[in-house]
SEFITI-287080 format. One record per residue: residue in three letters; x, y, z of N, C-alpha, C in turn. Coordinates in pm, whole numbers, plus 50000, padded with zeros to 5 digits. Layout:
ALAXYZXYZXYZ/...
END
This chain:
UNK227753830350204228303831950071228363818450002/UNK228493818649870228513806249795229753798149830/UNK229573785249851230663776049880230843766349764/UNK232093764649722232383755549612231893741449644/UNK231383734649541231153720349553232373713049495/UNK232313700049489233453692149441233803695749297/UNK232803698349216233033701949075233763715349065/UNK233303725149140233943738349138235423737249175/UNK235693729949283237073728949331237953721849231/UNK237443711149173238233703749073238533712648952/UNK237563720448910237753729348795238873739248821/UNK238883745348940239903755248973241263748548990/UNK241303737149056242573730049075243183725848941/UNK242343721148849242853717048718243393729048641/UNK242743740548654243253752348586244633756348641/UNK244833755148772246133758148831247203749048772/UNK246903736248762247883726648707248183729848562/UNK247173733448485247383736948344248303749048332/UNK248023759248411248823771448398250233769548452/UNK250393760948550251733758048599252583752048486/UNK252003742848411252753736848301252983746848188/UNK251993755248161252153765348057253253775348093/UNK253303779348219254343788648263255713782048256/UNK255793769548298257063762248290257573761748146/UNK256673758748052257083757747912257513771247856/UNK256823781947899257223795247852258603798947904/UNK258843796748032260133800248091261253791548035/UNK260903779647988261903770747928262123773647780/UNK261383783347725261533786747585260753778047489/UNK259863769747544259063760847460257823767547405/UNK257413778747466256303786847417256823800847390/UNK256413806647279256793820447249255943830047330/UNK256353842647333255553852847400254163853747337/UNK254103852747206252823853347136251923841647174/UNK252523829747193251733818047232251313818747378/UNK252183824447461251913824847605250913835847643/UNK250883846547564250063858047600248593854547625/UNK247893847647532246483844447561246323835047679/UNK247313826847706247223817547819247323824947951/UNK248263834547958248373842148084247173851248105/UNK246643857047995245483865648009244263857948059/UNK244143845348020243043837048070243123835048220/UNK244303837648276244513835748419244803848848491/UNK244363859948432244423872748500245793878848511/UNK246743874648427248123879348439248463888948325/UNK248773901348363249183911548270250683914148286/UNK251313919548182252673924648194252573939748194/UNK252853945848308252713960248325254053967148302/UNK254133979548339255323987548310256583981848375/UNK256473977348500257653973048573257673958148605/UNK256523951748608256443937848652255113931948609/UNK254943918848623253613913148600252603918648700/UNK251353918848662250273922448753249233911248748/UNK248883906048864247903895248874246603900848929/UNK245533899048855244203903548897243403891648947/UNK243003892149071242283881149137240803884249141/UNK239993874649104238543876649100237953876849241/UNK237083886549264236273886849386234813887649338/UNK234193876249310232843876549253231883885049335/UNK231233894349266230303904049321230823910349450/UNK232143910949464232783918349571232773911749708/UNK232383899049719232193892749848233413884349889/UNK233953887250007235113880250061234803875050201/UNK235353863450233235333858850372236603863550442/UNK236583863550573237783867450647238933857850618/UNK238633845250597239683835450562240323839050429/UNK239503842950333240043846850202240893859450213/UNK240443869150292241213881450307242563878650373/UNK242593869650468243873866050530244793859250428/UNK244213851350341245033845050237245603855750143/UNK244813865750109245313876550025246453884050095/UNK246333885750226247413892050302248683883550296/UNK248523870550311249663861450301250323862250164/UNK249523862850059250063863949924250813877049907/UNK250243887849961250893900849951252273900550016/UNK252383894050129253663893450199254643883650134/UNK254133872550086255003861850038255453863949894/UNK254573869349811254853869949668254883884149612/UNK254503893949690254423907649640255183916849735/UNK254773929249748255463938949832254643943449951/UNK253773934349997253063937050122251773944750108/UNK251243945949987249963952849972249253947849846/UNK247983951349835247183948649716246403961049679/UNK245753960549563245013972149513243633967649468/UNK242593973449529241213970249490240783979449375/UNK240153973549275239733980749155238233983149155/UNK237763990849058236323993549045235543981149004/UNK236223970648959235553958148924235383949149046/UNK235663954249165235563946749291236593935449297/UNK237633936149214238743926649218239883932449300/UNK240873923949329242103928649391243263925349297/UNK244213934349288245363932849199246653933049280/UNK247583924349239248933924249293249873928949184/UNK250663939249215251443946149112252883941549096/UNK253383932849186254803929649181255123914749190/UNK254273905549149254663891549161255703887749055/UNK256543878049087257453872348988256663862548901/UNK256943862648772256193854048681256253839448726/UNK257433834748765257573820648802256743816948925/UNK256393827049007255643824249130254133824549111/UNK253663829148996252213830748977251463817548990/UNK251953806248934251223793648958251103790249106/UNK252133793449186252033791049330250973799949394/UNK250873812449348249833821349399248453815649367/UNK248273811149244246983805549206246643793149287/UNK247673785049317247443773149400247023777149540/UNK247643787549594247253792449727245813797549724/UNK245463804949621244093810149609243083798849605/UNK243413788149536242483777049521242143770549655/UNK243053771549752242773765549883241693773049959/UNK241383785249917240313792949983239213796549883/UNK239073788349779238013790049681238093803549610/UNK239293806949565239493818949485240333815449362/UNK240313824549263241043822249141241203835449067/UNK241853834848952242013846648866241433844148728/UNK240583834248717240003830348588239093841448536/UNK239263844748408238413854448338238423868348401/UNK239533872048462239693885848507240393894148400/UNK240693888048288241233895148172240883886948049/UNK241243892147931240913885247807239543889047754/UNK239253884247635237993887447566236923877247603/UNK236443878347724235493868947780234573876447876/UNK233663869247939232823875348041233653876948167/UNK233803889448211234653892548326233903890548458/UNK234553894448568233963893148701232603900248707/UNK231593893048753230253898748767230243907748892/UNK229753920048877229763929448989228353932349037/UNK228283937849160226983940349222227103951449325/UNK225983955049382225893964849489226623959449611/UNK227553967149665228303962749783227423961549907/UNK226233967649904225323966950018224203956749995/UNK224443947449903223453937149873223123929250000/UNK221843926850021221403919050135221153927050261/UNK221673939550268221493947450390220883961050363/UNK220803965350237220313978750206218803979750228/UNK218353990050296216903991550320216093993350192/UNK216723998250085215974000649961216033988849865/UNK216493977549913216673965949825215343958849798/UNK215113955549671213943947649633214213932749653/UNK215413928649616215813914749630217333914149623/UNK217913904649695219363902949695219833898649555/UNK220703906449490221123902949354222213892349348/UNK222833888949461224013880249457223713866049408/UNK222563860049442222293846849382222263847249229/UNK221753857849173221723859049027223133861348973/UNK223943868849046225343870549006226063857149003/UNK225803848949104226473835849110225983826648998/UNK224703827148966224203819348853224883823748724/UNK225043836748705225733841848587227203837948587/UNK227833838248704229233834348712229423819848672/UNK228593811048726228733796848694228443794248546/UNK227433800848493227093799048352228223803848260/UNK228863814848296229843821048205231243815348219/UNK231573809248332232933804348352233243793048255/UNK234263795048175234703785348073233613782247970/UNK232673791547952231643789247849232343787847714/UNK232233776447648233033774147527232703783547412/UNK231463788247406231053796947296231533811347315/UNK231843815047439232153828947466233553830847527/UNK234463821947493235843822947542236663832947462/UNK236263835147337236983844447250235983854147186/UNK235433862547267234503872747219235263883447142/UNK234563892047069235273903047003236063911647100/UNK235573913047223236263921347321235773917147460/UNK236373922547563235973919447700234503922947721/UNK233873916247821232433917647840232143918447989/UNK231443929148031231203931748172229713932348203/UNK229343925848314227943925048356227843929648501/UNK226823937748530226553942048668225083939648699/UNK224813936448825223443933848870223163942248994/UNK222033949448993221633957549108220243953449153/UNK220083951749284218783947549335218063958149415/UNK218593970449415218033981049499217383991849415/UNK216634000249480215984011349409217024021549363/UNK218104023049439219214031549397220274023049331/UNK220744027349215221754019749142223134023049197/UNK223684014049278225034015849331226044006849260/UNK225634000949147226523992049071226853997548933/UNK226454009948904226744016348775226324007548658/UNK225104002148665224653992548564224563998648424/UNK224374011648414224234017848281225544018548205/UNK226644015348271227954016048204228584002248189/UNK227733992248176228203978648154227693973548020/UNK228343963247970227883957047845226453951947863/UNK226183945947978224803943048020224643947648163/UNK223583955148190223223958848326221853953348358/UNK221733946148468220453940848512219993948348636/UNK218803954548628218203961548742216963954048786/UNK216953949148910215763942748961214643953048979/UNK213463949748929212303958548935211093950248974/UNK210013956949012208773949849043207693953748944/UNK206903943948909205803945848816204523941148885/UNK203483949248876202233946048948201663932748905/UNK201913928748780201353916348728202273904448749/UNK203583906448723204513895248720205403894248843/UNK205393904048929206253903449046207623909449019/UNK208683902849067210043908049055210723902348930/UNK211383911148857212143907048739213243917048712/UNK213763916848590214893925348555214553935348445/UNK214983947748463215103956948351216483954648292/UNK216553953148160217813949348094218363961148015/UNK219563965448050220273975947975221443969647902/UNK221683974347780222773968847699223543980147634/UNK224833977947616225633987147535226213998947609/UNK226283998047742226954008647815228444006147824/UNK229194016347854230644014847870231344028147865/UNK232624027647894233394040047895234514039047791/UNK235744041647827236814040647730236784051647625/UNK237284048547506237414058447399236074063447347/UNK235044054847355233724058547304232704056047415/UNK232584065147510231684062747623230224062847579/UNK229454053647635228034052547605227244049347731/UNK226064055047741225104051047844224274039647786/UNK224104028947862223364017447813221914020847779/UNK221374013447683219974015347643219134003847699/UNK217874006747728216983996647784216483987747671/UNK216773974747682216283965047583214943959147622/UNK214813956147748213543950747799213223957547931/UNK211993961647947211573967548073211363956848180/UNK211063944448136210843933848234211233920448176/UNK212103913548249212533900048213212323891248335/UNK211633880248318211403871248431212723865048476/UNK212913863048606214163857448656214513843948592/UNK213493836048558213753823148496214463824348361/UNK214353836048299214933838048166216293844948170/UNK216863846548288218103854048301219223848348213/UNK219463835448222220573829548148220293828847998/UNK219093825247961218793823947818218853837447748/UNK218383848047815218413861247752219843866447743/UNK220623863947847222023867947843222753860647732/UNK222473847847718223123840147611222713845447473/UNK221453849147457221003854547327221753867447295/UNK221913876247394222663888647371224093885647328/UNK224733876547399226123873447369226273866647234/UNK225313858647195225393852147064225333862446951/UNK224453872046964224363882546861225643890746860/UNK226143894046976227413901446983228563893246923/UNK228613880646956229693872046906229623870646755/UNK228413870746701228243869046557228533881946480/UNK228073893146531228133905646454229143915846505/UNK229693913746625230663923246678231923923746593/UNK232523935446583233713937246499234943930746564/UNK235753924746479237003918746525238213924446451/UNK237963934046364239053939846285239683951946352/UNK239053957146457239543969146523239143968446671/UNK240123966646759239783964546900239113976746962/UNK239313988646904238684000546957237214001546918/UNK236803993046824235403993046780234753979446799/UNK235303971746893234863957946909233883955847023/UNK233703965847110232793964047223231343963847176/UNK230483957947255229073956647217228413970247203/UNK228893980347275228303993647263228413998947120/UNK229513995447051229693999746912228713992546822/UNK228493979746847227533971946768226123977146787/UNK225733979846911224383985146937224193998446867/UNK225204007046871225094020046805225044018446653/UNK225824009146599225884007346454224584001546399/UNK224033991546467222793985446421221583993946458/UNK221714001446565220574008346623219943999546729/UNK219494005246842218923997146950217753988346905/UNK216923993446815215753985746774216153973246697/UNK217093974746602217513963146524218293953346610/UNK219133958346697219863949446786218893941546873/UNK217893948346928216903941647010216143931246931/UNK215793934446805215063924746721215883912046702/UNK217163913446674218023901846654218133893346781/UNK218263900046894218363892847021217063885547052/UNK215943892447032214653886047062214413873946973/UNK214823874546848214683862946758215523851346807/UNK216773854346846217643843746897217093838147028/UNK216603847047112216063842647240214863833547222/UNK214023836447125212843828147099213253813647069/UNK214433811947009214893798546974215433790747093/UNK215953797947194216623790947304215943792947438/UNK214893800747442214283804447570213853792347651/UNK213293782447587212753770847659213713759047655/UNK214983761947641216013751447644216423748847788/UNK217513741147804218023738347938218533750848009/UNK218643761947935219073774547996217993780748084/UNK216763776748062215683782848142215753777848285/UNK215833787148378215853783848519214433780948567/UNK214313772548668213013771448733213143776848875/UNK212043778248941212053784349074212923776349171/UNK212993763249150213823755049237215303758349217/UNK215713760849092217103764749067217443777649140/UNK216543787249128216783800349190216783799049342/UNK215823791449395215743789749540216983782649594/UNK217493772949519218683765749563219883775149572/UNK219983784249476221093793749481220883803949592/UNK219653808249611219373817849719219703811949855/UNK219623798749867219943792349994221423793950031/UNK222263796849933223683799249960223923813250018/UNK222883821550018223023835350067221953838250173/UNK221953830350280220933832550384221193845350461/UNK220173850750519220363862150609221133857350731/UNK222083865250778222793861250900221823859851018/UNK222273852851119221473851551241221723863951326/UNK220943874251299221113886851369220683885351515/UNK221463891351604221083891651744219933901551763/UNK219123898851857218003907951885218533919551969/UNK219373927751903219973939051975219023950951968/UNK218923957852077218083969752079218843981452015/UNK218133989751944218754001851891219104010752009/UNK220364014352017220804022452130221354035552077/UNK220464043652021220874056351965221494065452069/UNK221024064752192221554073452297223024070452323/UNK223384057652322224764053752346225664058852233/UNK225214056852109226004061351994226134076551995/UNK225054083352027225094098052033226044102752143/UNK226084095452253226984099152362228434097752318/UNK228754086852249230104085252196230444096752101/UNK229504099852013229744110551915229934124051983/UNK229184126452088229304139252158230654140552228/UNK231174129252274232474129652344233654130352247/UNK233464125352126234604123952035234224128951896/UNK234614141151860234274146551728234804138151613/UNK235954131651631236504123251524235584111451496/UNK235074105151603234114094251587232834099351522/UNK232394111251562231154116851507231274118851356/UNK232414123951311232614125851167232564112551094/UNK233274102751148233304089551086231904083251083/UNK231184084451193229834078851200228934084751091/UNK229054097751069228224104550970228594100450828/UNK229894099850798230334097650660230504082950624/UNK230904074550719231364061050686230454049950734/UNK229254053250779228304042650812226994044950736/UNK226274034150713225044034550635223914027550711/UNK222694031850684221544025350746221444010750702/UNK220844002750785220763988250767219303984150775/UNK218943973850706217533969650710217183962850842/UNK218193958750918217973952051045218133962151159/UNK217143963151243217203972351355218413969351443/UNK219143979951480220283978451569221593975751500/UNK221603976051366222833973351290223133984951195/UNK224393986351158224833995951056225803988850963/UNK225883993850841226933989650747228053999850756/UNK229273995150769230444003750785231274003550657/UNK231544015450603232404016550485233834019050534/UNK234734010350493236134011150531236854019150423/UNK237354030650458237974039550359239374034750323/UNK239574032150194240914029450141241454042050073/UNK241094053550128241454066450069242144075450173/UNK243014069550253243814077750344244674087350263/UNK244974099150315245674109350235247034105150182/UNK247724096250252249104093150215249264080150138/UNK248174074550085248274062150008247524063649875/UNK247874055049780247164055049653245754049749674/UNK244724056249616243354051649634243184036949596/UNK242564029449686242324015249662243374005849715/UNK244514011249761245584002649814245293998749958/UNK245703986549993245563981650130246753972850162/UNK247343974450279248503966550317248063952950373/UNK249023943850379248733930650435248323931750582/UNK248973940850654248613942850794247173947650806/UNK246773957050723245413961950725244413951050687/UNK244783942350593243913931250557243653922350678/UNK244693919350753244523910550869243693917350978/UNK243933930051000243123937451097241653937251057/UNK241383939450930240003939750883239363925950893/UNK240133915450864239613901850878239233899151024/UNK240083903651117239773901651259238513909351299/UNK238383921751253237193929551284235943923251224/UNK236073917751104234933911051041234503898951123/UNK235463891251171235123879551253234443883551383/UNK234923894351443234413898451573233103906051565/UNK232873913051454231763922551452230873921951328/UNK231173913551227230383913951104230303900451034/UNK230093889951111229833876551057230933871550964/UNK232133876750977233273871550902233273874650754/UNK232533885050713232473888550570232893902850546/UNK233483904950429233923918050384233473919650240/UNK233083931850200232703934250061233613944949999/UNK233953943049873234653953349794233613961549720/UNK233853974549707232883983449646233343988349510/UNK232403993349433232703999949306233634011849326/UNK233574018149441234344030249469235734027449524/UNK236184014949519237514011149567237654012449719/UNK236574009949789236604008849934236153994949974/UNK236063992250103235573979450153234423982050249/UNK233663971650278232483973150365232413961650464/UNK232163965050590231693955550691230193957650700/UNK229433948050651228023950650622227083949150741/UNK227523942550848226583938750954227153941651092/UNK227383954151122227993957851250226903962351347/UNK226803956151464225843961051565226193975351605/UNK225183983551627225423997351665226253998351793/UNK226063988851883226813989052008228293986151988/UNK228673981051871230073977951840230743988951758/UNK230003999151720230534008951625231784015951677/UNK231764019851803232924027051855234164018051857/UNK233994005551892235113995951892235643993851752/UNK234743992251655235163990251517235884002651466/UNK235324014451496235994026851453237394027751509/UNK237544024651636238854025451699239844015851632/UNK239384003651602240243993951536240653998251396/UNK239714004351324240024009251190240944021351197/UNK240644030751286241414043051295242864040351333/UNK243084030451417244444027151460245304022051345/UNK244674018451234245424012651122245144019950990/UNK244754032650998244624040850879243464037250789/UNK242394031550846241264026950765239974034350798/UNK240074045650866238854052450911238814067050867/UNK239464070450758239384084150708237924087650682/UNK237374098050746235934100750735235604108750609/UNK235844102650493235704110050367234824103050264/UNK234044093150306233244085750209232234095150143/UNK232254095350011231354103949935231844118149918/UNK233024121249972233574134749962234674135349855/UNK235214147149836236194149449729237354139749732/UNK237914137049849239114128549856238794113749853/UNK237524110149848237134096149829237114093349678/UNK238234095949614238274095649468238554081649414/UNK238004078949297238394067149220239614070949138/UNK240594062049136241844065249067242474052449015/UNK242834052148888243544040748831245024041748869/UNK245814031048851247254031748884248034041248795/UNK247554043948674248204053548587249594049548542/UNK250364059348501251664057148439252684051248536/UNK252454052148665253394046248760253454031148748/UNK252364024948699252324010448687251914005648548/UNK250904012048490250244006548372251004009848243/UNK251203999848160251914001848034251054008647929/UNK249744009647954248844016247859248644031047889/UNK249024035348008248704048848053249514059447979/UNK248924071247969249584082947909250114092548014/UNK249574091748135249924101448239249764095048376/UNK250384101148473250294096248610248964100148674/UNK248484091348760247274094048837247574095248985/UNK248404086349036248654085849180249264098949232/UNK250264105049165250774117849216249734129149211/UNK248844128549114247784138749109246814136849226/UNK246534124249259245694121549377246364126949502/UNK247684125049513248414130149630248364145349634/UNK248464151749517248384166349511247024171249560/UNK245964164549518244614168349558244424166249709/UNK244914154849759244794152149903245524162749984/UNK246704166849937247474176850011246754190350013/UNK246144194049901245464206949895244174207049978/UNK243464195649979242154195450043242164186250165/UNK243124188850253243264180750374242314185050486/UNK241704196750473240824202150576239474195050570/UNK239214186450666237974178650664236744187350683/UNK236874198050760235734207150777235324212950642/UNK236314216750563236034222250431235364211750342/UNK235874199450345235294188850263233854186050302/UNK233584186050432232214183450477231284194850437/UNK231794206950433230984218250388230684217150239/UNK231654212850161231434210950017230414199949994/UNK230464189350073229464178850064229784168449958/UNK228774161149918228934149749828229544154049694/UNK230614147349658231294150549533232104138549489/UNK231844133749369232544122049317233604126449216/UNK234864124649255235984127649167236544114449117/UNK236694113148985237174100748925238274104148825/UNK239374096448829240554100048751241134087948680/UNK241454089948551242064079548467243354084748407/UNK244314075548389245574079248328245604077648178/UNK244504073048118244414071947972242954070347932/UNK242714069847802241344069147750240644055947778/UNK241364045847827240704033347861239744035047979/UNK239894045748054238914049948156238754040048270/UNK239844033548312239744024648427239374032248554/UNK239634045348556239234053548670237874059948654/UNK237154056448546235764060648526235594075848525/UNK236564082748465236514097448466235294102948393/UNK234774095648295233614100448219232404103048308/UNK232294095748422231084096548503231334102948639/UNK232464109648654232704117048777231964130248778/UNK231514134448896231024148148908232114157648858/UNK233364154348898234544159948835235344148248780/UNK235624148448651236424138048590237774143548548/UNK238814135748566240174139748527240754128848438/UNK241174132748319241774123448223243194127948192/UNK244164119248215245544122148180245784120148032/UNK246434129647967246744128747825248214132347803/UNK248744127447694250134130247658250174140347545/UNK250934151047564251124161047459252624162947437/UNK253104156447331254534157547297255434153847413/UNK255064142847481255884137947590255644144447724/UNK254714153847733254384160347859252984156147903/UNK252804155548035251524151248091250594163248113/UNK249404162148055248354172148075247094164848121/UNK246124172948169244924166948229243674174048179/UNK242774165948123241504170848071240444169748180/UNK239674180348201238644180648306237264179548243/UNK236414171048303235004170348265234164172848391/UNK232954177648368232044180648479230664174548452/UNK230004170548561228594166748551228314152348519/UNK229304143548527229044129448504228294123248621/UNK227494112948591226724105848693226834090948666/UNK227254083148766227444068748748226194060648777/UNK225364065348869224204057548912222914061848845/UNK221874063848925220594068048870220734081348797/UNK220034082548684220184094348600221534094648531/UNK222024082848494223354081448435223604091848325/UNK224764098148332225084109048241226594110048225/UNK227044112448103228454114448075228834128848105/UNK230014130848161230474144248191230764152248065/UNK230734165448079230974174547967232364180647981/UNK233074180847871234434186147873234434200947909/UNK235344204747999235394218548046236094227747948/UNK237204223147890237984231647800239334225247775/UNK240324232947734241644227547704242254220547826/UNK243094210547798243784203347906244714212747981/UNK244934209748107245764218048194247014210348235/UNK247994217148286249224210648329249004203248460/UNK249914194148490249824186648615249844195848736/UNK250674206148728250824215248841249554223248869/UNK248674224348769247494232748783246254225248829/UNK246344212048849245134204248877244474208649008/UNK245224209249117244614212949245244054227049242/UNK244774236449177244264250149164242944250249087/UNK242884242248982241664241548900240494236248982/UNK240714225849057239634220349139239194230549243/UNK240134237649301239774248049397238894258749333/UNK239214262549209238384272149137236984266749110/UNK236894253949076235584247749053234744247849181/UNK235384244749293234654244349420234214258349463/UNK235054268149441234664281849475233474286349391/UNK233464282549264232324285849178231064278949227/UNK231194266549263230044259049317229484265849441/UNK230344269549534229874275749658229134288849628/UNK229594296149527228944308849494227594306949423/UNK227374295349364226174293049284225144283949349/UNK225554275849445224684265149492223454270549566/UNK222384262749555221194265049633221284256949762/UNK220424259949854220414252849982220274237849960/UNK221204230050015221134215550006221494209749871/UNK222004217849781222284213249645223704207549635/UNK223824195549579225134189449560225884196249446/UNK227194193849441228014199449335227464195749197/UNK227164182949177226724178649044225384184849008/UNK224514186849107223214193049080223384207649035/UNK224344214449096224614228249055225154228648913/UNK226034219248880226574218648744225454216048644/UNK224564206948675223474203648582222494215448569/UNK222294222748676221374234248671221984245948596/UNK223244248748620223874260848565224654258248436/UNK224974245548408225834242648295227304244748332/UNK228184241248239229614242148269230174256248247/UNK229414265048180229954278148141230524286048258/UNK229804287848370230394295848478231644289448538/UNK231694276248537232884269348588234054271248491/UNK233764270348364234794272448263235334286748269/UNK234444296348282234874310348290235814312448409/UNK235464306448522236274308248642237664302148625/UNK237724290048571238994282848559239924289448458/UNK239394292448340240274297448235240524312548246/UNK239634319548314239914333648341241084334948438/UNK241114325748536242204325948633243534322248569/UNK243454313648466244694309148400245204319148299/UNK244334328348256244724337948151245724348148202/
END
């Protein structure tokens, strides 16, 4: 993973000192709330419903075991013993005292971490495929490009006060596991018979109040032009993006207002002016960054399928976990292990300090000391020898980290909702608990198969409900919580926004409604057909008829 140089460390240390003084002045009454607000947002600090919330950056989701142990220490020392992983591959602490936040940032700096640009109208944490570097379908590791973008965007003076927040994702595989179509800019690595490997560039995707699927601006961009083209896009957005209405300030609104063709023309004109500036990378620049992400020194382990099969035959619980929570690896004899943060009795994405330490130990013993955060609010041990799988499973299972539900109904994305967030209209966590209680039968879940449920407590869509196979949106109706259901959303390849099912339902009816949707699916599905495929083939009408006929 990338290691800070002297410049990086000094930059982060200086920011800690600046914010320590800013916090001191605010607490002393020398800065007003209005003056302090942009300063705290620059450092990832929100004021939520009950307490401050600190969002810590995890660039492209990559953590070392040392960093994870530090996060565990912070959870115990400054919070309530746990953290929450978000879809941005960041971790959030929900209960720090304001006066202690500079100390937290100082602790983070000792392990090359920070909270810079995790909030505010700037370029946010760059995200990527959690299986980068190990996925068999990968064209090229996207993380060096993510790091180049991170370094370019951090404290960029021209883009510190954009019209609105700005999110970038990079995917290097044939399958899009980074939801690039729903970012302000999505970069997809592709191959061209003439030019080799480059990027397909998507712009103007996003969710929230006005969900949009990104449009393709360029089918092929040479890697050397990554920074200059990104800067051209941001310059046009910075110049023409709306600042009079925060709900219409995202780049997706500008692309729609100008039209993709006109927006592309403006960007290409700007790019022509800066393409051959100091922003242009050369192959040496790219190679130097790639050197920070070498392939691990894999042992020449033999694939021992018979041993793994024997374990699975003896232990059905291990067999379930092996099927759902491990992934193929490009290196013979290895698997990638998905660590489920979706145990039935916890909020999706939450992890305790004890679990963090256990996972750090397992990473050191079995996966080169690295852990990845995923878009789906889980974690990954990317390089586990097959001969270690049973040991790793046992270690995870003993600490509530081996629920065999990856890709199933209860592997849901869920925002903190009204229990924590001051912007939310409705609760999300209790609805997740209701769903977990109703669908606790793992045999039933495995029969239903792949199903992505995503839930948000308000229209800001932090739970990505627009792109769930089943999406749930909490809404407020005269002080009461109701839930709007959408069907057929797709986050990855074939990106598609879900279609509204009908009138919002009460909180008490959510689990019953989902059960009706699943029963309809079972009655309609073809052999091997996923839930979302059945919805796309049949439309929402039969599902709507089933749900609202039952409610009538």
